[in-house]
C-alpha positions in Angstrom: 40.1 7.3 1.9 36.3 7.2 2.8 35.4 4.4 5.5 31.6 4.0 5.8 28.5 1.5 6.0 27.6 0.2 3.0 24.3 1.9 3.2 25.9 5.4 3.7 27.9 5.6 0.5 26.6 7.9 -1.9 27.3 8.4 -5.8 30.0 11.1 -4.9 31.4 8.7 -2.2 32.3 6.7 -4.6 33.7 8.6 -7.3 35.8 10.2 -4.8 37.2 6.6 -3.9 37.7 5.7 -7.9 39.4 9.3 -8.1 41.8 7.8 -5.3 42.4 4.3 -6.1 42.4 4.1 -10.0 46.0 5.1 -11.1 45.5 6.7 -14.4 42.2 8.2 -16.4 42.9 9.3 -20.1 40.7 11.2 -22.5 41.3 10.1 -25.8 39.7 11.5 -29.4 40.5 9.0 -32.2 39.5 11.2 -34.8 42.0 13.8 -33.4 44.2 11.7 -32.8 44.9 13.2 -29.4 44.7 12.2 -25.7 44.4 14.2 -22.4 45.4 13.0 -19.2 43.1 13.6 -16.1 44.8 12.0 -13.8 48.0 9.6 -13.4 50.3 8.4 -11.0 52.8 5.6 -9.9 54.3 4.6 -13.3 52.1 6.2 -15.5 53.8 9.5 -14.0 56.8 8.4 -16.5 54.7 6.4 -19.1 52.3 9.1 -20.4 52.3 12.7 -20.7 50.0 15.3 -19.9 48.7 15.7 -23.6 49.8 13.7 -26.4 49.2 11.7 -30.1 46.7 8.7 -29.4 49.0 6.4 -32.0 52.1 7.0 -29.5 50.2 6.2 -26.2 48.9 2.8 -28.1 52.4 1.8 -28.8 53.6 2.7 -25.5 50.9 0.7 -23.8 50.5 -2.2 -26.1 52.2 -1.9 -29.6 55.9 -2.8 -28.9 57.8 -6.0 -28.4 56.2 -8.0 -25.3 59.6 -8.3 -23.8 60.9 -4.8 -23.8 60.0 -1.4 -25.1 62.0 -1.7 -28.1 59.8 0.0 -30.8 58.5 -2.0 -33.4 59.6 -1.6 -37.1 58.5 1.2 -39.2 56.7 -0.8 -41.8 54.7 -2.1 -38.8 54.0 1.4 -37.0 51.3 1.4 -40.2 49.0 -0.9 -39.0 48.8 1.2 -35.4 46.3 3.3 -36.8 43.6 0.6 -37.0 44.0 0.2 -33.8 42.5 3.1 -32.5 38.7 2.7 -32.4 36.8 0.4 -30.4 32.9 -0.8 -30.8 32.2 -1.5 -27.4 33.5 -1.5 -23.6 37.3 -3.6 -23.8 39.2 -4.6 -20.9 42.8 -6.1 -21.1 46.2 -7.0 -19.4 49.4 -5.8 -21.0 53.0 -5.7 -20.0 54.8 -2.3 -20.1 58.0 -1.2 -19.5 58.7 2.3 -18.3 61.9 4.3 -19.9 64.9 3.7 -18.3 63.6 0.7 -16.4 64.2 -3.1 -17.3 61.4 -4.5 -15.0 58.1 -5.4 -16.9 55.2 -3.5 -15.0 51.6 -5.1 -15.8 48.6 -3.4 -16.2 45.2 -3.7 -16.5 43.3 -1.2 -18.9 39.5 -0.6 -19.2 38.4 1.1 -22.1 34.8 3.3 -22.0 33.6 4.6 -25.3 31.8 8.0 -25.2 28.7 6.8 -27.8 28.9 8.2 -31.1 31.9 10.9 -31.1 34.9 8.8 -31.2 36.5 9.5 -27.9 37.0 7.5 -24.9 38.1 7.1 -21.8 40.6 5.2 -20.7 41.2 3.7 -17.0 44.9 2.1 -16.4 46.1 0.5 -12.7 49.2 -1.4 -12.2 48.7 -4.7 -11.1 51.5 -5.0 -8.4 50.0 -8.3 -6.9 52.7 -11.3 -7.5 50.8 -13.9 -7.9 49.5 -12.0 -10.8 53.1 -12.2 -12.1 53.8 -15.6 -11.5 50.1 -16.3 -13.2 51.1 -14.2 -16.1 54.7 -16.5 -16.5 53.1 -19.6 -16.3 50.0 -18.6 -19.0 53.6 -17.6 -21.1 54.8 -21.5 -20.4 51.5 -23.2 -21.4 51.2 -20.8 -24.3 54.9 -21.9 -25.8 53.0 -24.0 -28.8 50.6 -21.5 -29.6 53.1 -18.3 -29.8 54.9 -19.9 -32.4 52.1 -18.8 -34.2 53.3 -14.9 -34.5 50.0 -13.7 -35.6 46.2 -14.9 -36.3 43.4 -13.5 -37.7 39.4 -14.5 -38.3 38.6 -13.2 -41.9 35.2 -12.9 -43.5 36.1 -12.3 -47.4 32.7 -11.5 -48.4 32.4 -8.8 -45.8 36.0 -7.8 -46.2 36.9 -7.7 -42.8 39.1 -9.0 -40.2 38.6 -9.8 -36.2 40.6 -11.5 -33.2 43.5 -10.0 -34.6 46.5 -11.4 -32.2 50.1 -10.5 -32.3 51.9 -12.8 -29.9 55.0 -10.8 -30.3 53.0 -7.3 -28.8 50.7 -9.6 -26.2 48.8 -12.9 -26.0 45.4 -11.1 -26.0 43.4 -10.3 -29.0 43.2 -7.2 -30.1 39.7 -4.9 -31.5 41.4 -3.1 -34.7 39.4 -2.1 -37.2 41.2 -3.0 -40.4 39.5 -4.9 -43.9 41.2 -7.8 -45.2 42.0 -5.8 -48.4 43.8 -3.5 -46.4 45.5 -5.7 -44.5 46.5 -7.5 -47.5 48.3 -4.8 -49.5 50.2 -3.3 -46.4 51.4 -7.1 -45.2 52.8 -7.4 -48.9 55.3 -5.0 -48.0 56.7 -7.2 -45.1 57.1 -10.0 -47.2 60.8 -10.8 -49.2 60.7 -9.3 -52.3 61.2 -12.5 -54.2 58.0 -14.0 -52.3 56.0 -11.2 -53.1 54.2 -12.4 -56.1 53.2 -15.6 -54.6 51.9 -13.7 -51.6 49.9 -12.0 -53.4 48.6 -14.6 -55.5 47.9 -16.9 -52.4 46.2 -14.3 -50.3 43.7 -13.1 -53.4 40.1 -13.5 -52.4 39.4 -15.3 -55.6 42.1 -17.6 -55.2 40.9 -18.7 -51.7 37.4 -19.0 -52.9 37.9 -21.4 -55.8 40.6 -23.4 -54.1 39.9 -23.9 -50.5 36.9 -25.9 -49.8 35.2 -26.0 -46.2 37.9 -27.4 -43.3 40.3 -27.2 -45.8 44.0 -25.2 -45.5 46.6 -23.9 -47.9 50.0 -22.5 -46.9 52.6 -21.0 -48.0 56.4 -20.9 -46.4 58.3 -17.3 -46.8 60.4 -14.7 -45.6 59.0 -12.2 -43.6 60.3 -9.6 -41.4 59.5 -9.6 -37.5 58.7 -6.6 -35.5 62.2 -5.6 -35.0 62.6 -5.5 -39.0 64.6 -9.0 -39.6 63.5 -11.4 -42.4 62.8 -15.0 -40.8 61.0 -17.6 -42.4 57.3 -18.2 -41.5 54.9 -20.3 -42.5 51.6 -18.4 -43.6 48.4 -20.8 -42.9 44.9 -20.3 -44.2 42.2 -22.3 -43.0 38.5 -21.9 -44.2 36.1 -22.4 -41.6 33.4 -24.8 -41.1 30.5 -22.9 -42.4 27.8 -22.9 -45.4 29.3 -23.1 -49.0 28.0 -20.0 -49.8 29.8 -18.1 -46.7 33.7 -17.9 -46.8 35.4 -17.1 -43.4 39.0 -17.9 -42.4 41.5 -18.5 -40.0 45.1 -16.9 -41.0 47.8 -17.5 -39.4 51.4 -16.6 -39.5 53.9 -19.4 -38.0 57.5 -19.0 -37.0 59.4 -21.6 -38.5 62.8 -19.6 -38.7 65.0 -22.2 -36.6 63.7 -25.4 -38.2 64.1 -24.2 -41.8 67.8 -23.0 -40.9 68.0 -26.1 -39.2 67.0 -28.0 -42.4 69.1 -25.9 -44.5 72.4 -26.5 -42.6 71.6 -30.5 -43.2 70.6 -29.9 -46.6 73.9 -28.0 -47.1 75.8 -31.0 -45.3 74.3 -33.6 -47.4 74.9 -31.5 -50.6 78.3 -31.2 -49.6 78.5 -35.1 -48.9 76.8 -35.8 -52.6 79.3 -33.3 -54.4 82.6 -34.3 -52.2 85.5 -36.9 -52.7 85.4 -38.4 -49.1 89.1 -39.4 -49.3 90.7 -35.7 -50.5 87.8 -33.3 -49.7 88.1 -31.8 -53.3 84.6 -31.8 -55.9 84.4 -35.7 -56.9 83.5 -36.5 -60.5 79.9 -35.4 -60.6 80.7 -32.1 -58.9 83.9 -31.2 -60.9 81.9 -31.9 -64.1 78.8 -29.5 -62.9 81.4 -27.0 -61.9 82.9 -27.2 -65.5 79.7 -27.3 -67.2 78.3 -24.4 -65.8 81.2 -22.3 -66.3 81.3 -23.4 -70.1 77.4 -21.8 -70.4 78.5 -18.6 -68.7 81.6 -18.7 -70.9 79.2 -18.8 -74.1 77.3 -15.9 -72.9 80.2 -13.7 -72.6 81.8 -14.9 -69.1 85.9 -15.2 -68.5 88.1 -17.2 -70.2 88.8 -20.9 -69.2 91.1 -23.6 -68.9 91.1 -27.3 -68.1 93.9 -29.6 -66.6 93.7 -33.0 -66.6 96.5 -34.5 -63.9 97.4 -38.2 -63.6 99.9 -39.2 -60.5 102.7 -41.0 -62.3 103.5 -44.8 -61.6 100.8 -44.6 -58.7 99.7 -48.4 -59.5 103.3 -49.3 -58.4 103.0 -47.6 -55.1 100.1 -49.6 -54.2 101.2 -52.4 -54.9 104.6 -51.9 -52.9 103.4 -50.1 -50.2 99.8 -51.1 -50.1 96.7 -49.1 -50.6 96.8 -47.3 -47.3 99.8 -45.6 -48.4 98.2 -45.0 -51.5 95.3 -43.6 -50.0 97.7 -41.3 -47.7 99.6 -40.1 -50.6 96.2 -39.0 -52.4 95.1 -37.0 -49.4 98.4 -35.2 -49.6 98.0 -34.5 -53.1 94.4 -33.4 -52.7 96.1 -31.0 -49.7 98.8 -29.5 -52.6 95.6 -28.6 -54.9 93.4 -26.9 -52.3 96.6 -25.1 -51.3 97.1 -24.2 -54.6 93.6 -23.1 -55.5 93.5 -20.5 -52.5 93.5 -16.7 -53.9 92.8 -17.8 -57.4 89.7 -18.6 -59.7 90.5 -22.6 -60.0 88.3 -25.2 -59.0 89.6 -28.8 -58.6 87.7 -32.2 -58.2 88.9 -35.8 -58.2 88.2 -37.3 -61.8 88.3 -41.5 -60.3 91.4 -43.1 -59.0 94.6 -41.0 -59.4 93.2 -38.5 -62.1 92.4 -35.2 -61.4 90.6 -32.2 -63.3 91.5 -28.6 -62.6 89.3 -25.7 -63.5 91.4 -22.0 -64.1 89.0 -19.0 -65.0 90.1 -15.8 -66.0 93.4 -16.7 -67.4 95.1 -16.6 -70.5 96.3 -19.7 -72.3 99.9 -18.6 -71.4 98.9 -17.9 -67.8 97.4 -21.0 -67.9 100.3 -22.8 -68.9 102.6 -21.5 -66.4 100.0 -22.3 -63.3 100.2 -25.8 -64.4 104.3 -25.7 -64.7 103.9 -24.1 -61.3 101.8 -27.1 -59.9 103.9 -29.9 -61.4 106.8 -28.0 -59.6 105.1 -28.2 -56.3 104.1 -31.8 -56.7 107.6 -33.0 -57.8 109.1 -31.4 -54.5 106.4 -32.5 -52.2 107.0 -35.4 -49.4 104.1 -37.8 -49.9 105.7 -39.5 -46.3 106.4 -43.3 -47.0 105.9 -43.1 -50.9 108.8 -40.5 -51.0 108.5 -38.0 -53.8 106.0 -38.5 -56.8 105.6 -36.8 -60.2 102.9 -36.3 -62.4 101.9 -36.0 -65.9 99.3 -33.2 -66.8 97.3 -32.3 -69.7 95.6 -28.5 -70.4 93.5 -26.8 -73.1 91.9 -23.5 -73.7 88.3 -23.6 -74.1 87.2 -22.5 -77.4 84.2 -20.9 -78.7 82.4 -24.2 -80.6 83.5 -26.6 -77.6 81.1 -28.8 -75.9 82.3 -30.1 -72.7 83.1 -33.5 -74.5 85.2 -31.6 -76.9 87.7 -29.8 -74.4 87.4 -33.2 -72.1 89.0 -34.8 -75.0 91.9 -32.6 -75.8 92.9 -32.7 -71.9 93.0 -36.4 -71.5 94.5 -36.9 -74.9 97.2 -34.1 -73.9 98.1 -35.7 -70.8 98.4 -39.3 -72.1 101.1 -37.2 -74.1 102.9 -36.1 -71.3 103.1 -39.6 -70.2 104.5 -40.7 -73.6 107.0 -38.1 -73.8 108.5 -39.3 -70.5 106.1 -38.2 -67.7 106.3 -35.7 -65.2 105.6 -32.8 -67.9 102.9 -30.7 -69.2 101.2 -30.7 -72.4 99.1 -28.3 -74.0 96.4 -28.6 -77.0 
């Protein structure tokens, strides 16, 4: 290393020092999509080749998942070509991973355009300073909230331009990409869940945004979208119209990660849906739940669906159980009965629910009338043989009927109710069909 007094350094001395100091110097031709390495040392000896494809270099340096060297999903690689050109000098820090090494390396990249040629000089150095690593980690903590936004950019609809693009899964820094809004829109729709693509195209349409978003207002849309790893996650797409004059149409667009919140909400909704449709004592469908299942099945049957049979089941002399043993014993008997019904439905196209009190309704799908009657007899015998605890043995009366083409819900329900009472009038512990 040259060591002179400050006034003694020549231009050649400084160029020599830079040549010794800079870790990598790369010449890039964006038009030919090629690069050639002039000098490289340290991690750059492994990270980059002597020559190669420019877009591959971009991907290695910053267009990868930020916390690993894993490549992004192929759909997103289509955007790399728009990150090749720089409108002026450009500088950024990046985190890179050398193949075979799980430890991140922090680099400083400076880009110097060769005017009018589409060619650039990349000067890159590894930042080995421990303080920088600590600063980087601190910045990540501070930006935790902002980083729920996976993507953001500034849009000028009249000029059809984008700027200040930031992809937080790649880096916290904005990038200097040359991509039109119309291009971005037509490429991004491929990352949207197919069922949501039509609405995405509608809400991102420039004319829609101009007509429906006044200055300072926002609009948003929740949908499923591929992340950089190719997995569909729940996101919120947000458009905010900038505070500009009425004849200007500039927007900030953001993609917010809401996947965990949506999954938690769906889990909660599913729990409450279950509570709303299930009988708390037996765990079977309640009256509303089983009626909904039956009505839906009837609608499908009339559109060419499978055959349906319905059973109405009533526990015999149940009032005497409550009067003799108390309501706690009666409730326990209903729980046992519910367990028998649940076991009976396993592996079969059967839906069971508590209609009210000691009455239960069972729907059998895709079985003939004779098969349905035999299943009803099998169920009657299981109940007859079961142990109901302190109340001992119980029996039941069953009414059964096959759905007919002209039936409404009320028609078949009246028949099974009538058939069940016929079983009771005939001495109970019987199956009657109508």
